[in-house]
mmCIF file as gemmi writes it, N, C-alpha and C atoms, coordinates in Angstrom:
data_model
loop_
_atom_site.group_PDB
_atom_site.id
_atom_site.type_symbol
_atom_site.label_atom_id
_atom_site.label_alt_id
_atom_site.label_comp_id
_atom_site.label_asym_id
_atom_site.label_entity_id
_atom_site.label_seq_id
_atom_site.pdbx_PDB_ins_code
_atom_site.Cartn_x
_atom_site.Cartn_y
_atom_site.Cartn_z
_atom_site.occupancy
_atom_site.B_iso_or_equiv
_atom_site.pdbx_formal_charge
_atom_site.auth_seq_id
_atom_site.auth_asym_id
_atom_site.pdbx_PDB_model_num
ATOM 1 N N . MET Axp A 1 ? 142.759 47 147.738 1 0 ? 1 A 1
ATOM 2 C CA . MET Axp A 1 ? 142.28 46.999 146.383 1 0 ? 1 A 1
ATOM 3 C C . MET Axp A 1 ? 141.319 48.158 146.196 1 0 ? 1 A 1
ATOM 4 N N . CYS Axp A 2 ? 141.428 48.868 145.108 1 0 ? 2 A 1
ATOM 5 C CA . CYS Axp A 2 ? 140.561 50.003 144.798 1 0 ? 2 A 1
ATOM 6 C C . CYS Axp A 2 ? 139.806 49.681 143.513 1 0 ? 2 A 1
ATOM 7 N N . VAL Axp A 3 ? 138.51 49.898 143.527 1 0 ? 3 A 1
ATOM 8 C CA . VAL Axp A 3 ? 137.681 49.58 142.372 1 0 ? 3 A 1
ATOM 9 C C . VAL Axp A 3 ? 136.986 50.845 141.91 1 0 ? 3 A 1
ATOM 10 N N . PHE Axp A 4 ? 136.985 51.097 140.617 1 0 ? 4 A 1
ATOM 11 C CA . PHE Axp A 4 ? 136.27 52.224 140.049 1 0 ? 4 A 1
ATOM 12 C C . PHE Axp A 4 ? 135.029 51.69 139.367 1 0 ? 4 A 1
ATOM 13 N N . ALA Axp A 5 ? 133.895 52.303 139.622 1 0 ? 5 A 1
ATOM 14 C CA . ALA Axp A 5 ? 132.631 51.873 139.032 1 0 ? 5 A 1
ATOM 15 C C . ALA Axp A 5 ? 131.938 53.069 138.422 1 0 ? 5 A 1
ATOM 16 N N . ARG Axp A 6 ? 130.933 52.828 137.622 1 0 ? 6 A 1
ATOM 17 C CA . ARG Axp A 6 ? 130.167 53.898 136.992 1 0 ? 6 A 1
ATOM 18 C C . ARG Axp A 6 ? 128.796 53.983 137.642 1 0 ? 6 A 1
ATOM 19 N N . GLY Axp A 7 ? 128.342 55.202 137.883 1 0 ? 7 A 1
ATOM 20 C CA . GLY Axp A 7 ? 127.008 55.43 138.427 1 0 ? 7 A 1
ATOM 21 C C . GLY Axp A 7 ? 126.011 55.679 137.317 1 0 ? 7 A 1
ATOM 22 N N . SER Axp A 8 ? 124.767 55.898 137.705 1 0 ? 8 A 1
ATOM 23 C CA . SER Axp A 8 ? 123.714 56.098 136.719 1 0 ? 8 A 1
ATOM 24 C C . SER Axp A 8 ? 123.933 57.362 135.9 1 0 ? 8 A 1
ATOM 25 N N . SER Axp A 9 ? 124.623 58.339 136.45 1 0 ? 9 A 1
ATOM 26 C CA . SER Axp A 9 ? 124.88 59.579 135.722 1 0 ? 9 A 1
ATOM 27 C C . SER Axp A 9 ? 126.205 59.508 134.965 1 0 ? 9 A 1
ATOM 28 N N . ASP Axp A 10 ? 126.759 58.292 134.861 1 0 ? 10 A 1
ATOM 29 C CA . ASP Axp A 10 ? 128.036 58.069 134.192 1 0 ? 10 A 1
ATOM 30 C C . ASP Axp A 10 ? 129.184 58.771 134.906 1 0 ? 10 A 1
ATOM 31 N N . GLU Axp A 11 ? 129.002 59.057 136.186 1 0 ? 11 A 1
ATOM 32 C CA . GLU Axp A 11 ? 130.074 59.607 137.005 1 0 ? 11 A 1
ATOM 33 C C . GLU Axp A 11 ? 130.851 58.453 137.612 1 0 ? 11 A 1
ATOM 34 N N . ALA Axp A 12 ? 132.135 58.614 137.768 1 0 ? 12 A 1
ATOM 35 C CA . ALA Axp A 12 ? 132.955 57.559 138.35 1 0 ? 12 A 1
ATOM 36 C C . ALA Axp A 12 ? 132.839 57.58 139.864 1 0 ? 12 A 1
ATOM 37 N N . PHE Axp A 13 ? 132.732 56.416 140.444 1 0 ? 13 A 1
ATOM 38 C CA . PHE Axp A 13 ? 132.696 56.25 141.882 1 0 ? 13 A 1
ATOM 39 C C . PHE Axp A 13 ? 134.008 55.639 142.338 1 0 ? 13 A 1
ATOM 40 N N . LEU Axp A 14 ? 134.433 56.001 143.526 1 0 ? 14 A 1
ATOM 41 C CA . LEU Axp A 14 ? 135.601 55.398 144.131 1 0 ? 14 A 1
ATOM 42 C C . LEU Axp A 14 ? 135.106 54.445 145.2 1 0 ? 14 A 1
ATOM 43 N N . LEU Axp A 15 ? 135.376 53.164 145.035 1 0 ? 15 A 1
ATOM 44 C CA . LEU Axp A 15 ? 134.927 52.157 145.985 1 0 ? 15 A 1
ATOM 45 C C . LEU Axp A 15 ? 136.141 51.423 146.532 1 0 ? 15 A 1
ATOM 46 N N . GLU Axp A 16 ? 136.373 51.57 147.799 1 0 ? 16 A 1
ATOM 47 C CA . GLU Axp A 16 ? 137.495 50.879 148.419 1 0 ? 16 A 1
ATOM 48 C C . GLU Axp A 16 ? 137.004 50.349 149.752 1 0 ? 16 A 1
ATOM 49 N N . PRO Axp A 17 ? 137.114 49.054 149.978 1 0 ? 17 A 1
ATOM 50 C CA . PRO Axp A 17 ? 136.608 48.478 151.218 1 0 ? 17 A 1
ATOM 51 C C . PRO Axp A 17 ? 137.156 49.192 152.445 1 0 ? 17 A 1
ATOM 52 N N . GLY Axp A 18 ? 136.236 49.674 153.301 1 0 ? 18 A 1
ATOM 53 C CA . GLY Axp A 18 ? 136.631 50.343 154.535 1 0 ? 18 A 1
ATOM 54 C C . GLY Axp A 18 ? 137.15 51.753 154.348 1 0 ? 18 A 1
ATOM 55 N N . LYS Axp A 19 ? 137.059 52.286 153.164 1 0 ? 19 A 1
ATOM 56 C CA . LYS Axp A 19 ? 137.577 53.622 152.877 1 0 ? 19 A 1
ATOM 57 C C . LYS Axp A 19 ? 136.485 54.513 152.304 1 0 ? 19 A 1
ATOM 58 N N . SER Axp A 20 ? 136.899 55.616 151.715 1 0 ? 20 A 1
ATOM 59 C CA . SER Axp A 20 ? 135.975 56.58 151.147 1 0 ? 20 A 1
ATOM 60 C C . SER Axp A 20 ? 135.138 55.96 150.038 1 0 ? 20 A 1
ATOM 61 N N . ARG Axp A 21 ? 133.902 56.417 149.977 1 0 ? 21 A 1
ATOM 62 C CA . ARG Axp A 21 ? 133.014 55.97 148.916 1 0 ? 21 A 1
ATOM 63 C C . ARG Axp A 21 ? 132.176 57.162 148.492 1 0 ? 21 A 1
ATOM 64 N N . GLY Axp A 22 ? 132.028 57.338 147.207 1 0 ? 22 A 1
ATOM 65 C CA . GLY Axp A 22 ? 131.206 58.428 146.718 1 0 ? 22 A 1
ATOM 66 C C . GLY Axp A 22 ? 131.591 58.82 145.315 1 0 ? 22 A 1
ATOM 67 N N . THR Axp A 23 ? 130.896 59.809 144.807 1 0 ? 23 A 1
ATOM 68 C CA . THR Axp A 23 ? 131.182 60.324 143.48 1 0 ? 23 A 1
ATOM 69 C C . THR Axp A 23 ? 132.347 61.296 143.583 1 0 ? 23 A 1
ATOM 70 N N . ALA Axp A 24 ? 133.389 61.024 142.839 1 0 ? 24 A 1
ATOM 71 C CA . ALA Axp A 24 ? 134.638 61.779 142.98 1 0 ? 24 A 1
ATOM 72 C C . ALA Axp A 24 ? 134.442 63.287 142.872 1 0 ? 24 A 1
ATOM 73 N N . GLY Axp A 25 ? 133.645 63.751 141.935 1 0 ? 25 A 1
ATOM 74 C CA . GLY Axp A 25 ? 133.477 65.18 141.722 1 0 ? 25 A 1
ATOM 75 C C . GLY Axp A 25 ? 132.805 65.92 142.859 1 0 ? 25 A 1
ATOM 76 N N . TYR Axp A 26 ? 132.195 65.188 143.786 1 0 ? 26 A 1
ATOM 77 C CA . TYR Axp A 26 ? 131.503 65.804 144.914 1 0 ? 26 A 1
ATOM 78 C C . TYR Axp A 26 ? 132.231 65.588 146.232 1 0 ? 26 A 1
ATOM 79 N N . MET Axp A 27 ? 133.383 64.957 146.186 1 0 ? 27 A 1
ATOM 80 C CA . MET Axp A 27 ? 134.133 64.695 147.416 1 0 ? 27 A 1
ATOM 81 C C . MET Axp A 27 ? 134.85 65.956 147.882 1 0 ? 27 A 1
ATOM 82 N N . SER Axp A 28 ? 134.763 66.204 149.182 1 0 ? 28 A 1
ATOM 83 C CA . SER Axp A 28 ? 135.53 67.304 149.761 1 0 ? 28 A 1
ATOM 84 C C . SER Axp A 28 ? 136.994 66.878 149.816 1 0 ? 28 A 1
ATOM 85 N N . PRO Axp A 29 ? 137.901 67.824 150.028 1 0 ? 29 A 1
ATOM 86 C CA . PRO Axp A 29 ? 139.313 67.442 150.148 1 0 ? 29 A 1
ATOM 87 C C . PRO Axp A 29 ? 139.544 66.405 151.254 1 0 ? 29 A 1
ATOM 88 N N . GLU Axp A 30 ? 138.857 66.552 152.378 1 0 ? 30 A 1
ATOM 89 C CA . GLU Axp A 30 ? 139.008 65.591 153.475 1 0 ? 30 A 1
ATOM 90 C C . GLU Axp A 30 ? 138.532 64.204 153.053 1 0 ? 30 A 1
ATOM 91 N N . HIS Axp A 31 ? 137.423 64.176 152.341 1 0 ? 31 A 1
ATOM 92 C CA . HIS Axp A 31 ? 136.872 62.917 151.85 1 0 ? 31 A 1
ATOM 93 C C . HIS Axp A 31 ? 137.843 62.275 150.866 1 0 ? 31 A 1
ATOM 94 N N . ALA Axp A 32 ? 138.391 63.07 149.96 1 0 ? 32 A 1
ATOM 95 C CA . ALA Axp A 32 ? 139.332 62.562 148.966 1 0 ? 32 A 1
ATOM 96 C C . ALA Axp A 32 ? 140.59 61.993 149.617 1 0 ? 32 A 1
ATOM 97 N N . LYS Axp A 33 ? 140.967 62.536 150.774 1 0 ? 33 A 1
ATOM 98 C CA . LYS Axp A 33 ? 142.15 62.057 151.49 1 0 ? 33 A 1
ATOM 99 C C . LYS Axp A 33 ? 141.841 60.884 152.413 1 0 ? 33 A 1
ATOM 100 N N . GLY Axp A 34 ? 140.561 60.527 152.547 1 0 ? 34 A 1
ATOM 101 C CA . GLY Axp A 34 ? 140.186 59.431 153.438 1 0 ? 34 A 1
ATOM 102 C C . GLY Axp A 34 ? 140.194 59.81 154.902 1 0 ? 34 A 1
ATOM 103 N N . LYS Axp A 35 ? 140.117 61.107 155.192 1 0 ? 35 A 1
ATOM 104 C CA . LYS Axp A 35 ? 140.113 61.58 156.575 1 0 ? 35 A 1
ATOM 105 C C . LYS Axp A 35 ? 138.702 61.502 157.154 1 0 ? 35 A 1
ATOM 106 N N . PRO Axp A 36 ? 138.577 61.66 158.472 1 0 ? 36 A 1
ATOM 107 C CA . PRO Axp A 36 ? 137.236 61.658 159.086 1 0 ? 36 A 1
ATOM 108 C C . PRO Axp A 36 ? 136.377 62.789 158.508 1 0 ? 36 A 1
ATOM 109 N N . LEU Axp A 37 ? 135.091 62.506 158.38 1 0 ? 37 A 1
ATOM 110 C CA . LEU Axp A 37 ? 134.163 63.464 157.775 1 0 ? 37 A 1
ATOM 111 C C . LEU Axp A 37 ? 133.204 64.012 158.818 1 0 ? 37 A 1
ATOM 112 N N . ASP Axp A 38 ? 132.74 65.232 158.576 1 0 ? 38 A 1
ATOM 113 C CA . ASP Axp A 38 ? 131.718 65.833 159.423 1 0 ? 38 A 1
ATOM 114 C C . ASP Axp A 38 ? 130.8 66.672 158.539 1 0 ? 38 A 1
ATOM 115 N N . LYS Axp A 39 ? 129.964 67.498 159.141 1 0 ? 39 A 1
ATOM 116 C CA . LYS Axp A 39 ? 128.975 68.256 158.372 1 0 ? 39 A 1
ATOM 117 C C . LYS Axp A 39 ? 129.606 69.23 157.374 1 0 ? 39 A 1
ATOM 118 N N . ARG Axp A 40 ? 130.829 69.656 157.622 1 0 ? 40 A 1
ATOM 119 C CA . ARG Axp A 40 ? 131.49 70.561 156.68 1 0 ? 40 A 1
ATOM 120 C C . ARG Axp A 40 ? 131.708 69.894 155.323 1 0 ? 40 A 1
ATOM 121 N N . THR Axp A 41 ? 131.904 68.585 155.33 1 0 ? 41 A 1
ATOM 122 C CA . THR Axp A 41 ? 132.06 67.847 154.08 1 0 ? 41 A 1
ATOM 123 C C . THR Axp A 41 ? 130.784 67.923 153.259 1 0 ? 41 A 1
ATOM 124 N N . ASP Axp A 42 ? 129.639 67.784 153.925 1 0 ? 42 A 1
ATOM 125 C CA . ASP Axp A 42 ? 128.354 67.881 153.226 1 0 ? 42 A 1
ATOM 126 C C . ASP Axp A 42 ? 128.15 69.27 152.644 1 0 ? 42 A 1
ATOM 127 N N . ILE Axp A 43 ? 128.538 70.291 153.38 1 0 ? 43 A 1
ATOM 128 C CA . ILE Axp A 43 ? 128.404 71.668 152.898 1 0 ? 43 A 1
ATOM 129 C C . ILE Axp A 43 ? 129.28 71.865 151.664 1 0 ? 43 A 1
ATOM 130 N N . TRP Axp A 44 ? 130.509 71.374 151.72 1 0 ? 44 A 1
ATOM 131 C CA . TRP Axp A 44 ? 131.419 71.495 150.574 1 0 ? 44 A 1
ATOM 132 C C . TRP Axp A 44 ? 130.83 70.78 149.356 1 0 ? 44 A 1
ATOM 133 N N . SER Axp A 45 ? 130.374 69.557 149.562 1 0 ? 45 A 1
ATOM 134 C CA . SER Axp A 45 ? 129.821 68.776 148.461 1 0 ? 45 A 1
ATOM 135 C C . SER Axp A 45 ? 128.564 69.42 147.896 1 0 ? 45 A 1
ATOM 136 N N . PHE Axp A 46 ? 127.725 69.945 148.764 1 0 ? 46 A 1
ATOM 137 C CA . PHE Axp A 46 ? 126.514 70.62 148.309 1 0 ? 46 A 1
ATOM 138 C C . PHE Axp A 46 ? 126.86 71.864 147.492 1 0 ? 46 A 1
ATOM 139 N N . GLY Axp A 47 ? 127.955 72.53 147.827 1 0 ? 47 A 1
ATOM 140 C CA . GLY Axp A 47 ? 128.377 73.717 147.09 1 0 ? 47 A 1
ATOM 141 C C . GLY Axp A 47 ? 128.707 73.44 145.631 1 0 ? 47 A 1
ATOM 142 N N . VAL Axp A 48 ? 129.023 72.185 145.316 1 0 ? 48 A 1
ATOM 143 C CA . VAL Axp A 48 ? 129.301 71.811 143.933 1 0 ? 48 A 1
ATOM 144 C C . VAL Axp A 48 ? 128.051 71.983 143.072 1 0 ? 48 A 1
ATOM 145 N N . LEU Axp A 49 ? 126.883 71.706 143.638 1 0 ? 49 A 1
ATOM 146 C CA . LEU Axp A 49 ? 125.63 71.742 142.863 1 0 ? 49 A 1
ATOM 147 C C . LEU Axp A 49 ? 125.316 73.112 142.277 1 0 ? 49 A 1
ATOM 148 N N . PRO Axp A 50 ? 125.277 74.183 143.055 1 0 ? 50 A 1
ATOM 149 C CA . PRO Axp A 50 ? 124.99 75.479 142.433 1 0 ? 50 A 1
ATOM 150 C C . PRO Axp A 50 ? 126.07 75.904 141.441 1 0 ? 50 A 1
ATOM 151 N N . TYR Axp A 51 ? 127.322 75.53 141.703 1 0 ? 51 A 1
ATOM 152 C CA . TYR Axp A 51 ? 128.382 75.83 140.734 1 0 ? 51 A 1
ATOM 153 C C . TYR Axp A 51 ? 128.052 75.167 139.404 1 0 ? 51 A 1
ATOM 154 N N . GLU Axp A 52 ? 127.671 73.899 139.448 1 0 ? 52 A 1
ATOM 155 C CA . GLU Axp A 52 ? 127.324 73.176 138.223 1 0 ? 52 A 1
ATOM 156 C C . GLU Axp A 52 ? 126.097 73.779 137.541 1 0 ? 52 A 1
ATOM 157 N N . MET Axp A 53 ? 125.115 74.178 138.329 1 0 ? 53 A 1
ATOM 158 C CA . MET Axp A 53 ? 123.901 74.759 137.753 1 0 ? 53 A 1
ATOM 159 C C . MET Axp A 53 ? 124.194 76.095 137.076 1 0 ? 53 A 1
ATOM 160 N N . LEU Axp A 54 ? 125.076 76.878 137.663 1 0 ? 54 A 1
ATOM 161 C CA . LEU Axp A 54 ? 125.377 78.202 137.122 1 0 ? 54 A 1
ATOM 162 C C . LEU Axp A 54 ? 126.344 78.163 135.939 1 0 ? 54 A 1
ATOM 163 N N . THR Axp A 55 ? 127.249 77.208 135.94 1 0 ? 55 A 1
ATOM 164 C CA . THR Axp A 55 ? 128.27 77.178 134.892 1 0 ? 55 A 1
ATOM 165 C C . THR Axp A 55 ? 128.019 76.112 133.825 1 0 ? 55 A 1
ATOM 166 N N . GLY Axp A 56 ? 127.232 75.105 134.167 1 0 ? 56 A 1
ATOM 167 C CA . GLY Axp A 56 ? 126.999 74 133.235 1 0 ? 56 A 1
ATOM 168 C C . GLY Axp A 56 ? 128.137 73.001 133.197 1 0 ? 56 A 1
ATOM 169 N N . THR Axp A 57 ? 129.055 73.092 134.154 1 0 ? 57 A 1
ATOM 170 C CA . THR Axp A 57 ? 130.195 72.184 134.207 1 0 ? 57 A 1
ATOM 171 C C . THR Axp A 57 ? 130.607 71.942 135.653 1 0 ? 57 A 1
ATOM 172 N N . SER Axp A 58 ? 131.353 70.896 135.873 1 0 ? 58 A 1
ATOM 173 C CA . SER Axp A 58 ? 131.844 70.585 137.214 1 0 ? 58 A 1
ATOM 174 C C . SER Axp A 58 ? 133.023 71.488 137.568 1 0 ? 58 A 1
ATOM 175 N N . PRO Axp A 59 ? 133.167 71.822 138.849 1 0 ? 59 A 1
ATOM 176 C CA . PRO Axp A 59 ? 134.297 72.672 139.231 1 0 ? 59 A 1
ATOM 177 C C . PRO Axp A 59 ? 135.647 71.96 139.112 1 0 ? 59 A 1
ATOM 178 N N . PHE Axp A 60 ? 135.647 70.642 139.191 1 0 ? 60 A 1
ATOM 179 C CA . PHE Axp A 60 ? 136.889 69.874 139.098 1 0 ? 60 A 1
ATOM 180 C C . PHE Axp A 60 ? 136.686 68.776 138.057 1 0 ? 60 A 1
ATOM 181 N N . ARG Axp A 61 ? 137.466 68.852 136.995 1 0 ? 61 A 1
ATOM 182 C CA . ARG Axp A 61 ? 137.312 67.911 135.888 1 0 ? 61 A 1
ATOM 183 C C . ARG Axp A 61 ? 138.619 67.179 135.641 1 0 ? 61 A 1
ATOM 184 N N . GLY Axp A 62 ? 138.495 66.038 135 1 0 ? 62 A 1
ATOM 185 C CA . GLY Axp A 62 ? 139.665 65.267 134.624 1 0 ? 62 A 1
ATOM 186 C C . GLY Axp A 62 ? 139.255 64.102 133.756 1 0 ? 62 A 1
ATOM 187 N N . ASP Axp A 63 ? 140.234 63.458 133.179 1 0 ? 63 A 1
ATOM 188 C CA . ASP Axp A 63 ? 139.974 62.309 132.311 1 0 ? 63 A 1
ATOM 189 C C . ASP Axp A 63 ? 139.639 61.051 133.099 1 0 ? 63 A 1
ATOM 190 N N . ASP Axp A 64 ? 139.997 61.043 134.384 1 0 ? 64 A 1
ATOM 191 C CA . ASP Axp A 64 ? 139.676 59.889 135.22 1 0 ? 64 A 1
ATOM 192 C C . ASP Axp A 64 ? 139.527 60.347 136.667 1 0 ? 64 A 1
ATOM 193 N N . VAL Axp A 65 ? 139.158 59.419 137.531 1 0 ? 65 A 1
ATOM 194 C CA . VAL Axp A 65 ? 138.902 59.73 138.935 1 0 ? 65 A 1
ATOM 195 C C . VAL Axp A 65 ? 140.127 60.336 139.6 1 0 ? 65 A 1
ATOM 196 N N . SER Axp A 66 ? 141.3 59.815 139.322 1 0 ? 66 A 1
ATOM 197 C CA . SER Axp A 66 ? 142.505 60.336 139.986 1 0 ? 66 A 1
ATOM 198 C C . SER Axp A 66 ? 142.761 61.795 139.626 1 0 ? 66 A 1
ATOM 199 N N . GLU Axp A 67 ? 142.485 62.192 138.389 1 0 ? 67 A 1
ATOM 200 C CA . GLU Axp A 67 ? 142.667 63.596 137.997 1 0 ? 67 A 1
ATOM 201 C C . GLU Axp A 67 ? 141.642 64.495 138.678 1 0 ? 67 A 1
ATOM 202 N N . VAL Axp A 68 ? 140.41 64.024 138.815 1 0 ? 68 A 1
ATOM 203 C CA . VAL Axp A 68 ? 139.378 64.802 139.51 1 0 ? 68 A 1
ATOM 204 C C . VAL Axp A 68 ? 139.778 64.997 140.967 1 0 ? 68 A 1
ATOM 205 N N . LEU Axp A 69 ? 140.194 63.924 141.624 1 0 ? 69 A 1
ATOM 206 C CA . LEU Axp A 69 ? 140.597 64.019 143.028 1 0 ? 69 A 1
ATOM 207 C C . LEU Axp A 69 ? 141.821 64.909 143.195 1 0 ? 69 A 1
ATOM 208 N N . ALA Axp A 70 ? 142.771 64.829 142.276 1 0 ? 70 A 1
ATOM 209 C CA . ALA Axp A 70 ? 143.955 65.7 142.346 1 0 ? 70 A 1
ATOM 210 C C . ALA Axp A 70 ? 143.532 67.159 142.221 1 0 ? 70 A 1
ATOM 211 N N . GLY Axp A 71 ? 142.583 67.449 141.344 1 0 ? 71 A 1
ATOM 212 C CA . GLY Axp A 71 ? 142.088 68.819 141.204 1 0 ? 71 A 1
ATOM 213 C C . GLY Axp A 71 ? 141.435 69.322 142.474 1 0 ? 71 A 1
ATOM 214 N N . ILE Axp A 72 ? 140.661 68.467 143.109 1 0 ? 72 A 1
ATOM 215 C CA . ILE Axp A 72 ? 140.006 68.839 144.368 1 0 ? 72 A 1
ATOM 216 C C . ILE Axp A 72 ? 141.045 69.171 145.421 1 0 ? 72 A 1
ATOM 217 N N . LEU Axp A 73 ? 142.13 68.413 145.45 1 0 ? 73 A 1
ATOM 218 C CA . LEU Axp A 73 ? 143.156 68.606 146.474 1 0 ? 73 A 1
ATOM 219 C C . LEU Axp A 73 ? 144.07 69.792 146.217 1 0 ? 73 A 1
ATOM 220 N N . LYS Axp A 74 ? 144.262 70.18 144.947 1 0 ? 74 A 1
ATOM 221 C CA . LYS Axp A 74 ? 145.272 71.214 144.692 1 0 ? 74 A 1
ATOM 222 C C . LYS Axp A 74 ? 144.774 72.45 143.947 1 0 ? 74 A 1
ATOM 223 N N . ASP Axp A 75 ? 143.6 72.386 143.344 1 0 ? 75 A 1
ATOM 224 C CA . ASP Axp A 75 ? 143.137 73.498 142.517 1 0 ? 75 A 1
ATOM 225 C C . ASP Axp A 75 ? 141.947 74.231 143.128 1 0 ? 75 A 1
ATOM 226 N N . GLU Axp A 76 ? 141.718 75.415 142.635 1 0 ? 76 A 1
ATOM 227 C CA . GLU Axp A 76 ? 140.511 76.19 142.94 1 0 ? 76 A 1
ATOM 228 C C . GLU Axp A 76 ? 139.582 76.073 141.738 1 0 ? 76 A 1
ATOM 229 N N . PRO Axp A 77 ? 138.285 76.107 141.967 1 0 ? 77 A 1
ATOM 230 C CA . PRO Axp A 77 ? 137.381 76.149 140.805 1 0 ? 77 A 1
ATOM 231 C C . PRO Axp A 77 ? 137.641 77.408 139.985 1 0 ? 77 A 1
ATOM 232 N N . ASP Axp A 78 ? 137.256 77.379 138.735 1 0 ? 78 A 1
ATOM 233 C CA . ASP Axp A 78 ? 137.388 78.554 137.873 1 0 ? 78 A 1
ATOM 234 C C . ASP Axp A 78 ? 136.228 79.488 138.175 1 0 ? 78 A 1
ATOM 235 N N . TRP Axp A 79 ? 136.464 80.425 139.095 1 0 ? 79 A 1
ATOM 236 C CA . TRP Axp A 79 ? 135.389 81.33 139.514 1 0 ? 79 A 1
ATOM 237 C C . TRP Axp A 79 ? 134.962 82.245 138.384 1 0 ? 79 A 1
ATOM 238 N N . THR Axp A 80 ? 135.815 82.461 137.4 1 0 ? 80 A 1
ATOM 239 C CA . THR Axp A 80 ? 135.433 83.308 136.271 1 0 ? 80 A 1
ATOM 240 C C . THR Axp A 80 ? 134.422 82.617 135.36 1 0 ? 80 A 1
ATOM 241 N N . ALA Axp A 81 ? 134.21 81.32 135.562 1 0 ? 81 A 1
ATOM 242 C CA . ALA Axp A 81 ? 133.213 80.589 134.766 1 0 ? 81 A 1
ATOM 243 C C . ALA Axp A 81 ? 131.782 80.931 135.195 1 0 ? 81 A 1
ATOM 244 N N . LEU Axp A 82 ? 131.637 81.499 136.387 1 0 ? 82 A 1
ATOM 245 C CA . LEU Axp A 82 ? 130.299 81.91 136.84 1 0 ? 82 A 1
ATOM 246 C C . LEU Axp A 82 ? 129.799 83.052 135.963 1 0 ? 82 A 1
ATOM 247 N N . PRO Axp A 83 ? 128.524 83.064 135.66 1 0 ? 83 A 1
ATOM 248 C CA . PRO Axp A 83 ? 127.979 84.163 134.851 1 0 ? 83 A 1
ATOM 249 C C . PRO Axp A 83 ? 128.279 85.519 135.49 1 0 ? 83 A 1
ATOM 250 N N . ALA Axp A 84 ? 128.503 86.499 134.674 1 0 ? 84 A 1
ATOM 251 C CA . ALA Axp A 84 ? 128.851 87.84 135.167 1 0 ? 84 A 1
ATOM 252 C C . ALA Axp A 84 ? 127.767 88.436 136.05 1 0 ? 84 A 1
ATOM 253 N N . ASP Axp A 85 ? 126.511 88.045 135.82 1 0 ? 85 A 1
ATOM 254 C CA . ASP Axp A 85 ? 125.415 88.61 136.613 1 0 ? 85 A 1
ATOM 255 C C . ASP Axp A 85 ? 125.079 87.779 137.854 1 0 ? 85 A 1
ATOM 256 N N . THR Axp A 86 ? 125.974 86.854 138.237 1 0 ? 86 A 1
ATOM 257 C CA . THR Axp A 86 ? 125.762 86.08 139.463 1 0 ? 86 A 1
ATOM 258 C C . THR Axp A 86 ? 125.843 87.031 140.648 1 0 ? 86 A 1
ATOM 259 N N . PRO Axp A 87 ? 124.803 87.026 141.512 1 0 ? 87 A 1
ATOM 260 C CA . PRO Axp A 87 ? 124.831 87.927 142.671 1 0 ? 87 A 1
ATOM 261 C C . PRO Axp A 87 ? 126.068 87.692 143.542 1 0 ? 87 A 1
ATOM 262 N N . MET Axp A 88 ? 126.603 88.765 144.063 1 0 ? 88 A 1
ATOM 263 C CA . MET Axp A 88 ? 127.805 88.698 144.888 1 0 ? 88 A 1
ATOM 264 C C . MET Axp A 88 ? 127.624 87.743 146.069 1 0 ? 88 A 1
ATOM 265 N N . LEU Axp A 89 ? 126.444 87.727 146.671 1 0 ? 89 A 1
ATOM 266 C CA . LEU Axp A 89 ? 126.189 86.831 147.803 1 0 ? 89 A 1
ATOM 267 C C . LEU Axp A 89 ? 126.348 85.368 147.388 1 0 ? 89 A 1
ATOM 268 N N . VAL Axp A 90 ? 125.917 85.029 146.185 1 0 ? 90 A 1
ATOM 269 C CA . VAL Axp A 90 ? 126.09 83.656 145.686 1 0 ? 90 A 1
ATOM 270 C C . VAL Axp A 90 ? 127.563 83.358 145.481 1 0 ? 90 A 1
ATOM 271 N N . ASN Axp A 91 ? 128.294 84.285 144.895 1 0 ? 91 A 1
ATOM 272 C CA . ASN Axp A 91 ? 129.748 84.107 144.718 1 0 ? 91 A 1
ATOM 273 C C . ASN Axp A 91 ? 130.434 83.862 146.05 1 0 ? 91 A 1
ATOM 274 N N . LEU Axp A 92 ? 130.122 84.662 147.04 1 0 ? 92 A 1
ATOM 275 C CA . LEU Axp A 92 ? 130.749 84.53 148.353 1 0 ? 92 A 1
ATOM 276 C C . LEU Axp A 92 ? 130.364 83.224 149.016 1 0 ? 92 A 1
ATOM 277 N N . THR Axp A 93 ? 129.117 82.825 148.892 1 0 ? 93 A 1
ATOM 278 C CA . THR Axp A 93 ? 128.647 81.576 149.484 1 0 ? 93 A 1
ATOM 279 C C . THR Axp A 93 ? 129.359 80.385 148.861 1 0 ? 93 A 1
ATOM 280 N N . LEU Axp A 94 ? 129.495 80.386 147.548 1 0 ? 94 A 1
ATOM 281 C CA . LEU Axp A 94 ? 130.192 79.292 146.873 1 0 ? 94 A 1
ATOM 282 C C . LEU Axp A 94 ? 131.654 79.241 147.269 1 0 ? 94 A 1
ATOM 283 N N . ALA Axp A 95 ? 132.279 80.376 147.39 1 0 ? 95 A 1
ATOM 284 C CA . ALA Axp A 95 ? 133.699 80.423 147.758 1 0 ? 95 A 1
ATOM 285 C C . ALA Axp A 95 ? 133.931 79.904 149.166 1 0 ? 95 A 1
ATOM 286 N N . ASP Axp A 96 ? 132.91 80.052 150.039 1 0 ? 96 A 1
ATOM 287 C CA . ASP Axp A 96 ? 133.031 79.583 151.422 1 0 ? 96 A 1
ATOM 288 C C . ASP Axp A 96 ? 132.661 78.12 151.599 1 0 ? 96 A 1
ATOM 289 N N . ALA Axp A 97 ? 132.003 77.538 150.595 1 0 ? 97 A 1
ATOM 290 C CA . ALA Axp A 97 ? 131.505 76.161 150.741 1 0 ? 97 A 1
ATOM 291 C C . ALA Axp A 97 ? 132.587 75.147 150.772 1 0 ? 97 A 1
């Protein structure tokens, strides 16, 4: 059984007993697939934050949790959404996250 719940920020959470748990928009591809997680997952998820701060939007959007997770698994963020004056080092760091 899979249950979708709302968090305080009105973000959808994926709650499945014994499976992945978290805010869909911050899940790494491995997390979204229910695979084992390590520190790289945290780095990927943390990379979402500066993207959101710089663009004012999430890198992966959808009408529901399944669309967000599908975007994480198959799409790239819209790198052109970053401000033109974003330092190259920030662009490269985000792309590697």
